[in-house]
N, C-alpha and C positions, 0 to 999 in steps of 0.2 A: 678419779674413778667414779662412774655413774652409780647412783643408788639402785638397788635391785628393782624397786617399784617402777622407777623411771625407765629402766631397761626393758621391763615387761611391757610397759605402755608402748614403747617404740616397736617391739616385736609384734604386738597386737595390731598396731596401725599398719604395719607392713603386710600382715596377713590379710587385713580387710581390703587394702589396696590391690593386692594380687589375687583376690577371690576369683575363681574360675567363672567365666561368662559362658553363656550358651548362645551361639550365633548361627543364623541361617544364611548360607551362601548360595545365591541363585545364579548359576552359569549353565543353562540348559543347552546352549548352542552346540550342534554336533560338528564343531570345527576344532581340530587339534590345537591350534594356536589359542583360541578362546578358552579351551579346556586347560591349557597350560597356565593361563592367567587365573582361572578359578582354583586350580590346585595350588598355585603359588600362594594365594590368600589363605587357603585352608592350612597349608604347611606352616606359615608364620603364626597363625592363630593357635595351632596345636602346639608348636614349640613354646608359645607363651603360656601354655597351661590351660587353654580354653577348650570347650567342647564345641564341635562343629557338626552341623547337618548340611551336607553339600548336595544340591540338585544338579546332576550332570548327565550328559549323554555318554561319557567315557569313564566309567567307574574304575577304581583301583582293582588290581588283580588279586591282591591279598588284603585281609582286614587290617585296619589301622586303629590303634587305641584312641578313644574319644572322638572317633569320626564315624558318622552315619551317612551313608550315601543313598540318595533316591535316584534310581536309574530311570532315565527318560530316553533311552536309546531308540525307543520305538519311533521317535520323531524322524530320525535319519532313515529308518526302514520305510516309513510312509513317503518320504521324499524320493527315495530310490525306486519305489514302485512307479512313480511318474518319471519315466526315463527321459522324456523331453525336458522336464524341469532340471533334472540332475545333469544333463549333457551340457548345460550352460557353463558349468564350472570346469569343463575339460579344456586344457591348454590349446589344443588344435582348433577348438571352436571359438576362441577368443582373439585369434589373429585378425587384425584389421578392424576390430569392433570398437565402438565407443565404450567408455567406462560404464558398464552396466550397474556399477555401484551407485550411480547417480540417476537411476531410472525408477519408474513406477513399478516395474517388475521386481526390482530389488526390495522396494518398500513392501510390496505384497508378500514376498518371501519372509521378510522380517516379522510381519504381523502374523503370518501363518505359523512361524516357529513359536512365537509367544502364545498364540491361541492353543496350539497342540500341546505345549508344555503345561499350560494351566488346566487344560481339559484332560490331561493324562490321568488314567484311572488311579495309579499309585499316588500321584500328587493330590488328587481329589480326596482320597482316603486320609492322606497325611493332613491336609487342611482341616478335615472334619474331626480329627482326633483331639478331644478336649484336653488331653494331658500334655500336649505340646506347648511349651512356653519358650520365649526367646528374649534375650537382652538387647539384641539389635538384628536387623535384617540388612544384608549386603546384596544389592541387585545389580547385575550387569545391564547397563542401558544399551540396547541394540535396536534403536529406532522404534521403540514402543514405550510409551509413558504409562499406560494403564496398569502395568504390572506393579506399580506403586501400591496398589490395593492390598498387596501381601502384608505390608507392615501394619496397617490397622487391624488385621486379623489377630495380631499378637500384641497390639497396643505397645509397640516398642519403636525406637528410632529407626529411621530409614537412611541408608547410605547408598548412594549411586556410585557405580564404577564406569567411567568412560574409557574404553579400551583403545582409543585413538588419540591423535593430537586434539587439543581443546578446540571446540567450535561452537557456534551459536546455538545449535539445536540441543546440545547437552548443557551448556552454560545457562540457558534460560530456565533450567530446572531449579537453579539456586540463586539466580541474579537477573539483572536486566539483560536484554538482548544486546550483544556488543555492537559497537558502531562499525558498519561495513567499510568505512573509509580507511580503516587500518586493521580490521579483523576479517580475513577472507573466509569463504565457505570451505567446508571440509574437503570438497572435491575440486576446489579452484587451484590453478597453478600460478596465480598471481602472488607476488610477494611485496609487502610494504617496504618503502613508500610507493603508493600506487599512482599511476598516471590518471589523467582526467577520465579517459575512457574505461580504464580498469575500475575506477570508483563507480562509474555509471553501471558497469556490468555487475559489480558486486552488490550494489544497491538493488538492481533489477532482480538478481538471483535470490536475494534474501526476501524481497517483497513477494516474488512469485511463489517461493516455497512456503512463506508464511501464510499466504492466502490459500494455497492448496492444502496445507496441513490443517488450518483452522476451519476450512469449509468442507473438506472431505474426510480427512483422517480423524480429527478430534471427535466429530459426531459418531463415527464408527467406533472409536475407542470408548466413548462414553456408553454406548449400547453394550459393548463387550464387558466393560467394567461393571455396569449395573447387573447384567445377566449372570456373570460368573461369581462376583464377590457378594452380591446381595443374597444369593441362594446359600452360600457358605455361611455368611454372617447370621442369617436367619436360623440355620441349624445350630450355630454356636451360641445363639441368644445374645448377639451384640449388634450395635448399630454402626453402620458404615458411614464414613464421612462422604461428602460429595467428591466427584472425580477431581475437580480442581484442588480441593483441600488435601486430597491424598497425594496427588502428583507433585504439588509445590510445598510439601511439608518435609523435605529432606534436611537432615542434620548435617550431612557432609557429602562432598563429591570427591572421589579419588580420580585423578587423571593419570592414565598410564602414558606419561610423557615427561619431558624435561626441557628447559630452555636451551640446553646444549644441543639438543636434537632438532627441536621445532621452533615455533614462534613464541616469544615471551608474552603471553596474553596478560591482560590486566584482570586479576582474579579476585573474587570476594573472599572474605576471611575463612569461609568453610569449604573452599576448594583447595586441594593439596596435590602437588606433584608426587607420584610414587613410582614413576617409570623405572624399570629395572628390578623390581622386587622379585621377579621370577628367576633371576639369575642366581646360580649357586654361589654361596659365599666362598666355598673352596672348590677349585677346579678338579673335576674327577679325572683320574688317569685315562689315557687313551687305550683302546684295545692294542695288543702287542703288534698286530700287523700294521695298523695305522701309525703307531708310534715309530716303527722302523721306517716306514715310507717317509714320514715327515722329518725324522732325524737324519736320514741319508740324503735328503734333497739339498744338494749343494747350491742349486740355483733358486731354491725356494719352492713354495707350494701355492697353488691357486685352488680355492675351494668353491665349488659350484653347487648351489641348491636352490630350487624354486619353492622352498617352504614345505609346509605339511599339508596344505589344502590343494595346491597345484602340484601335479606330478610330471616329472620329465618323461615318463613312459607314455604320456598322452600327446607328446609332440608328433608331428608328421615325420615320415621316414626321411624326407628331404631336409627338414630342419635338423633332425638328429644327426644325419650323416655329415651335413655341412659343418656342424659344431665339432664333431670328432675330427674331421679333416683340419679344421682351424686349430684345435688344441694340439694336433701333431706338429704344428709349426713352432711351438713354444719350447724353450729350454726347461721351463719349470714343470714340475709334476702337477697333475690336475686330479683332485679328488672330486668326483661327480656323484652326488646323491641321485642314483637311478634305480627305479623300483623293479627292474627286471634284468635278465642276462642279455648280453649283446655279443655278437661275433665281430671279428676284425677291429678290435679296440687297439688304438696306438699304445706303444710301450709306456709312454709317460702318463697315460690316463688310467686312473683306478676307480672302478665303479663300486659304490657301496649302496646297499638297499636301505640301510639305516646309518645315519651319521651323528655322532656325539658332537653336535655343533659347537657348544661352548668350549669343549676341550680342544677342538680343532682351531677355533679362533684364538685361543690362548697360546698356541704354540709359537715360539719365536721365529720359526722358518716360514710362517704364513705370510704371503705377500699381499694378497687381496681376497675379497669375498665377492663372487658373482651371485647376486641375489634377486629375488622378485621385488624387494623393497618393502616387505611387510614391517609392521610396527615392532614386532619382537626381534626380527633379524637386524633391523637398523639400530635398535637399542643395544643389542649384543655387540654389533660392530663397533659402536662408540665406546661401550664398556671396555672392550679389549683393545681399542685404538687401531682398528683395521679399516683401510680405505675400501670402498665398494664400487662395483659396476652393477647398476640396477637395470632390470628388465621389468618395469611395472606392468601389471596385467589388469587389475581392477581395484575398486575401492580406494582406500587412502594410500595405496602404494605409489601412485603418481605424485601425490603431495610429499610423501616421505622422500622420494628420490629428487624432487625439485629442491627440497630443503638440503639434501646432501650435496647437490651441485652448488647451491647458493653459499653453503658453509665451507665448501672447498674440499670435502673428503670423499666425493663420489662423482661418477659420470653415469648419466642415464642413457639407455639404448632402447629404441622402439621395438616392441615385439613384432617380428615379421618372419616370413619364410626365409628371407635372405639376410638375416641379422648377423650372421657369423662374421662378416667383414667388419661391421660396425663394432661388434664385441672385441674383435682382435685389435682394432685401432684404439679402443678405450683401454684395453689391458696393457698395450704397449705404452700408452700415455702415462698410466699410473706407475708402470715399472720404471720408466725413464725419467719421470719427474717426481722428485722427493717431496714436493709441496703437499701432495695428497696424504702421504703417511704422516708428515709433520702436523697437518691440520687435524687428522684423526687423533693423534696423540694429544694435541692441545685440547681438543674437545673432550677427550676421555678424562683428562685431568680436571676439567670443569665439572664433568658429570659425576666424578667421585668426590668432589670437594663440597660435602654437605655436613650439616651438624650431626646427622645420624644416617644409617643406611636406609634405603627405601622400605625394606621389610620392617625395620624397627619403627620407622615413621608411621607406616600403615597400622601397626599394632597400637602405637601410642595414641593416635587420633581416634581409633575405635574405642579404646578404653576411656579416653577423655570424654567422648560423646556420651558414653554410658554413665560415667561418674557425674557429669553435669546435667543429667536428665534431658539429653537431646541437644545440648550446646546451642540453646536458642539465642544466646548472646552473640553468637558468631554469624547468625543468619542475616542475609541482606534484606532490608525492608522493601526492595524493588519487587520481590515476588508477590507482595500483597497489593501492589499498586496496579490498577487496571491500565490497559494500553492507552485508552482515551485520555487518562490523566497524565501518563508519561509523555504523550504527544501534545498535551495542553489543549486538546480538542474542546474541552468544556470552556476553557478560557477564550478560545477562538470564537465559540458560539456566543458567549457573553459580549465579547468585543463587537462581533458582527451585529448582534441585536442592539447593542448600545449605539453603534454607528447608524443603524437603520432608524432607531428612535430619534436620534439627533437630526438625522437627515430629514425625516418626516416633519418633526417639530420645526426645524429650520425653514423648510419649504413653506409651511403654513404661516410662520411668522413673517417671512419675506413677502408671501402672498398678501397677507393682511396689510403690511406696510404699503405695498403697491396700491392696494385698493384705497387706503386712506389718502395716500399721496394723490391718486387720480381724482378722488372726491374733492380734495382741497383745491386742486388746480381747476376743476370744473366750476366750483363756487366762485373762484377769483375771476374766471372768464365771464361768468354771468354778471358779476358786479361791475366789471369794466364796460 
């Protein structure tokens, strides 16, 4: 039996380890899927006993203990005021278009969202409040680096969140830029091992983006950083670090992915996979009507949803009617997340305006998931071991579905007016070929085979960063090395100069020898 004094020491140490932290979580994007990721982080932190301030465009409907929300929903309202800008996101306007996620327009939108978030009146008042203190700041990276200036305002560790598959633009924040010979761009459909021309294309894509970012984007970001944060810092009476010192000072990078879903990147010590943390640990029961539909489906159920940002109601009439006609040919029941009422719906098709997706995916009678291929949806599909038919529309959805095809648990179909026949062929292929279900189950087992759940890992590393004063021992030295040193350009200059000096000296020496030799031969000729 332990002495009483020793027992009290253990209890006191446990209390100090589990002391509540105060965390700022920055997820201002007015996207439901990104909001789900932000709420997932706050949920795990609150369950661990910490206090959270969450910057969000979609606040909770009811108050939550230890949670303070800063509502920045005005950002979405400002975007909706510009109808032309908002129309880009509608499904019918994306048919036949290139992936606008890989465009300057998309970058412009990303920076506008960051700017509007930082300049929001409520956020500005919050930043100026001298009573606000935090133990760590968690920021979602969405193609904007300069928001890193939030962390120095509170003199606390910075943690980035990458909400997609790992890629060089987010990895460069904590490490060297990955080699494009085996690390493809976020919007690339190539898969390692790459062919010669694929390697050429990946190198060109990276160089092109790197030049554009550093020549156009970074100067703009530096101006924004200095304008927004210098003014706040002056009011608070603190000195702000330089743009580079703030951006490349992260203690940790959370990656919302997992090798079972995407590509196994070579990561630095302070980058951690936490994909799946938003998924409920216990599956919630289905509504009674959906429970009955799925229980009674002798031939199984097919679930169709285009996610939270894209809406099926925005399809053209021709696209919608052709899909309904196609679904009527199936023996399976179809649950379609559709945001409006429809007439003349086939008997086997059930429309729902809201779908409890995780509960549907968990049902044993579900045969497959027809999805847009978003990161959350593909992660949930693997979590529950469900094969997918994907209709990628923009952003990383193309890459996610390419990965699903490469790993053998999905089939990708091109978004088109006449895609119904292609979807039908893909559905029948998955129904008739058990390999897709088998692969989904195999990958699901790998996804779940971890030392701890993604939510627990997320909390552990946050607390670890705070405990160790920023986890500086985990940081890669690569972020402190300038690009010219990484490429040995200074060495090349030295070698070129050395070669030039040797060449010049050599030429002079040889020239003198020739002169001497000529002089000697001339003297001999005179003597003869």
